[in-house]
C-alpha positions, 0 to 999 in steps of 0.5 A: 190132211191139213195140205194135200199130199205132195209127191215128187218124181224126179230122175235123169232124161229118158227114165220114163217119169212122164209115162210113169206119172200117167200110169200112177195117175190112172191107178189112183184115180181108179181108186177114187183119189183126187189127183192133180198133176203139176210140172215145176217148169210150167208152174215157174213164172221166172223160168225164162229168165233163169234159163237165160242163165242156165244157157250161159253156164252151159257155155262158160261154167262158173261157180258164182253163176251156178250158185245164182241159178240155184238161188233162182230155182230155189226162189221159184220153188218157194213161189210155187210152194206158196202160190200153187201148192197151197191152193190145191184141195186139201183132199188131193194128191199132187204129183209133180214132174221134177222138184229140187232133186232135179238140181242133181242132174247138172250142178257141177260145182255147188255141192247138192247138200248146199243146194238142198239147204238153200231150198229149205232156207227159202221155205220150199215145201219138202215133198211128203214122198220123193221118188227117184226114177232111175234106169241103167244109163244105157237104157235111158240114154237110148230112150231119150235119143229116140224121142221125137224132141231128142235129148232136149237138154241144155246141160247133158250132151254126152253119154258120159255126162248122162252116166254122171247124172244117173250116178248123181241121182243114185247118190241123192236117193241113198243119201236122203232116203228117197224112194228108189224106183227102177224103171228098166222093166214094165211101167205097170211094175214101177207104177204099182211100186209108187202107188203103194208108197203113196198109200204107206204115206197116207197110212192106208193099205193098198189092195194091190189090184191090177189096172192095166196100166202097161 
């Protein structure tokens, strides 16, 4: 590979993305794969300024402000694409928690297709494997609410908004051919599905051994 394999996991709050990433990492490393874990939020040098605008949007929704936020996120992803992703070892597998599909979580007025094109126009790297992680919204809502930090969302405050968010991700997965991973059951089952998809992209057959990731 000329570039490291780039795998993105995204989904609504409470779908277990972080736990799933940890399980996938464990399996791949047990197979002697070099895995690098990244987080869009932590890799974004412009995050603080953008979140000020996100908070403004939450208080006073306006299409022009929403578009400005979309542009800023695309700019951040272009920076990450150029300055972070290209500096990783070529024989590695990059697992990132959230990428531009996260726009589907809370963008209300700007069509997601326009946001996606905006990222493409900014030369944001397209993941080699997109995984949309979803659950029944009642399950993910309960999971998120039970966490120590709670829902911790600037833009999602009610169950109905969370349902809408889940549906938005479902549409994005179907429309763009991303891999749909349902994480309603055991994390081991979901992790095995993701690892198998990684091996498909690598052009290899995964032996499918059990690593006790549950």
